[in-house]
C-alpha positions as CSV (number, residue, x, y, z in Angstrom):
1,M,-19.8,42.0,17.7
2,C,-19.6,40.1,20.9
3,K,-20.0,36.3,20.7
4,L,-22.9,36.5,23.2
5,V,-25.0,38.1,20.4
6,N,-25.4,35.7,17.5
7,L,-25.8,38.0,14.5
8,E,-27.2,35.1,12.4
9,T,-30.1,34.5,14.7
10,S,-30.7,37.8,16.4
11,T,-32.9,40.5,15.1
12,P,-31.3,43.9,14.3
13,N,-33.5,45.3,17.1
14,S,-32.1,43.0,19.7
15,A,-28.5,43.7,18.9
16,E,-29.3,47.4,18.8
17,A,-31.0,47.2,22.2
18,I,-27.9,45.6,23.7
19,S,-25.7,48.2,22.1
20,D,-28.0,51.1,23.2
21,F,-28.0,49.8,26.8
22,F,-24.3,49.8,27.0
23,E,-24.2,53.3,25.4
24,C,-26.7,54.6,27.9
25,Y,-25.0,52.9,30.9
26,P,-21.3,52.5,30.1
27,A,-20.5,51.1,33.6
28,S,-22.3,48.5,35.6
29,E,-22.5,50.9,38.6
30,S,-24.7,53.3,36.7
31,A,-27.1,50.5,35.7
32,K,-27.2,49.2,39.3
33,S,-27.7,52.7,40.6
34,K,-30.8,53.0,38.4
35,L,-32.2,49.7,39.7
36,W,-31.8,50.9,43.3
37,E,-33.5,54.3,42.5
38,L,-36.4,52.4,41.0
39,L,-36.7,50.2,44.0
40,I,-36.6,53.2,46.4
41,A,-39.3,54.9,44.4
42,A,-41.4,51.8,44.3
43,M,-41.0,51.2,48.0
44,G,-42.1,54.7,48.7
45,S,-45.2,54.6,46.5
46,K,-48.7,54.0,47.7
47,H,-48.6,50.7,45.7
48,A,-45.9,49.4,48.0
49,D,-48.3,49.6,50.9
50,M,-50.0,46.5,49.4
51,W,-46.8,44.5,49.6
52,D,-46.3,42.1,52.5
53,G,-42.9,41.3,53.9
54,E,-42.4,38.4,51.5
55,T,-43.2,40.5,48.4
56,R,-40.7,43.2,49.6
57,A,-38.1,40.5,50.1
58,E,-38.7,39.2,46.6
59,M,-38.3,42.7,45.2
60,L,-35.0,43.2,47.0
61,F,-33.8,39.7,45.9
62,F,-34.7,40.5,42.3
63,I,-32.9,43.9,42.4
64,E,-29.8,42.2,43.9
65,R,-29.9,39.4,41.2
66,C,-30.3,42.0,38.4
67,G,-27.3,43.9,39.8
68,D,-25.2,40.7,39.9
69,F,-26.3,40.0,36.3
70,F,-25.3,43.5,35.2
71,E,-21.9,43.1,36.8
72,A,-21.4,39.7,35.1
73,V,-22.4,41.0,31.7
74,Y,-20.1,44.0,32.0
75,D,-17.2,41.8,33.3
76,N,-17.6,39.3,30.4
77,L,-18.4,41.6,27.5
78,N,-16.5,44.5,26.0
79,P,-19.3,47.0,25.6
80,P,-17.5,49.2,23.1
81,S,-17.1,46.3,20.7
82,L,-20.9,46.0,20.4
């Protein structure tokens, strides 16, 4: 198992969740694509009408940071080893 996941302190569910994520999204691009799809759906929903410019910018910033995080995780972990 990857050194990022400490098997001595992690619960079986947390290690399984990480493994499941990599199994479902084997490449960072697929995970990032889902993030953008969610953002597009959210921006087009009636709930987005309540968002002001700052809130929309925060949502974009969050999506970009999540995408960067996904890339970093995929670059630094070997998903098949999980």
